N, C-alpha and C positions, 0 to 999 in steps of 0.2 A: 678032127685032127688039127693040132696047132701048126701054123705055118713055120717053116724054118726062118722066116723073116722076123718072127716075133721076139725071140730070145727070152731068157728067164728074167725075172724082176731085177735081180742083182746086176745082171749084164746090162739091162736097159738103163738102170740108174747110173752105172759106170760110164756108159757111152753117151749118156745125156750131157755129161760135163763137156765132152769134146764137141758135140753138136751145138751146145750153147755158145761155146767159144767161137766156133766158126760163124755163127749167126751174129753174135755181138760185134765182131770185127767190122761187119758191113752195115750195121745198124745206122751209122751216121748218114748213109745214103737214103734212108727212109724219111720222107718229108710229107706230112699229111696233117689234117686238122687235129686238134688236140685229143678228141675222143679216140680216134683211131691210133694215134701215137701212144696214148695211155694203154690201149689194149695190147699193142705190140710190146711195149716195155713190160707190161704185166705178164704176158706170155713168156718172155725171156726170164723174168724173175721166178715164175712158177716152174720153169724147166730146171733152173738152178736149185730150187727147193726140192723138186722131185729127185734130182741127182744126189742131193745131200740127205735124202731120207726123211725130209720134212713134209712130204705130201704123198698121197697114194696114187697109184695108177688109175683107180676108179675116179678120183676127183679130177685128175688131169685129162682123162679120156672124155669126161663130160664137158670140159672147157676147151678142147683142142681146136674147135672150129672158130673160136673167137678171133684168133690171129689170122686165119684164112680169110674171114670176112673183112677184117681191118686192112688187109693188103690191097683190097680194091680201092681204098682211099688214097693210095700213093699218087703223088703228082708226077712221077717220072717212071719209066720202065725199070731203071736201076733200083729205084726205091721200092717198086713192087716186088722185084726179085729179092731184095734184102728182107722185106716183110715176109715173103714166102719162106725164106731161110729160117726165120724165127718160127713160123708156123710148122715147118718140118721138124725143127728141134723140139717144139712142144709135143709133136706127135710121137716122139721116142717113147714116152710113157706107155703108149698103146702098142707100138711095134718098133723094134730096134732098127729096122732097115731105114727108118726115117732119118737116122743120123747121116746116112749118105745123101739124103735129100737136102739136109741143112747145109752140108758142105757144097753140094752141087749148085744150089741156088745162091750161095754166097759167091761162088766163082762166076755165076751168071751175072750177078749184080756188079761185080768188078768189071766184067767184060763189057757190060752196057755203059758203065761209067767211064770206061777208057776204050772206046771203040778202036779196033785195029791194033791195040797194044798187046800183042801176044805175051810180052814180058810181064805185064801186070797180072795176066791170068796165071802164068807159070809161077810167079812170085806168090800168088795167093795159095795155090796148091802146095807149094813148098812150105809156106807158113803153116797151113792146116796140118800137114804131116809132121812138122816140127812140134806142134802142140799135142799130138797124139802119143800118149804113153805106150810103152810096150804092152801093158795089160789091155789097154783099149784097142791096140792093133790086133791082139789075139781075139778079142771079141768081134771086131770087124771081120776077121777071117772066118768066123762061124757063119756069116751071112752068105747066101748063094750069089753067084755071079749075076750081074745085072742082065735081065732078059731071060734068065734060065727057068723061071717059074711062071706059071700061068696067071698069077694074081699078085696082089700086094704092091708096095711101092717099087720093088725091083722087077716086077712082072712087065709084060709088054705094055707100052704106053708112053706117056710123056717123059718119064724119067729114063727111058732107054734111048732117047733120040737127042740129037743136037748137042749143045754144050753140056746139058745135064748128063746125058748118057756118056759122053766123052770124059767128063770129069769123074764120074763114078768109076768107069773102067780104068782110068789112070790111077785113081786112088786104090782101087782093088788090086791092081797090078803091083803097085809100089808097096802096099801094106803086106802083100803076100811074099814080097821079096826080102830075103835076109840082108841084102845090101842097102836097104833104105834105113 
């Protein structure tokens, strides 16, 4: 049985655009040797290509771990979070729930780059939501609440705790609200 976190191909392509925008915004925080930097930039370009229908899910699924490995080359914690945001965005081709991961890791990168600045975190979430179209919000509403399922990116684990989980919960709350 397919997970409710997967979404259909058209929805994954649509939401990949938002995930890439979230990741791209924090990409300047990533600083690493050129090979890793190239891998991160390539992953972002592939995510945009997938979103535009210029690549297949099968191709992207086969390459999704490249950005995860490149994140290890980051020279700062904020840079590592920024690279993980790109990795999560590239994972949307496989499972739509990774879009929330891209947003959450982008917020984590901002929080690490601006320690103690709650305003920077709030501004980042506001910016992300401003970039999310109504049709993309409708797709995000198809995903289960963080922590509600036993597996997948939104299942129990890293993405349900700390700033990642808090960010996803806030975005889910605000996306689900007609007042946002």
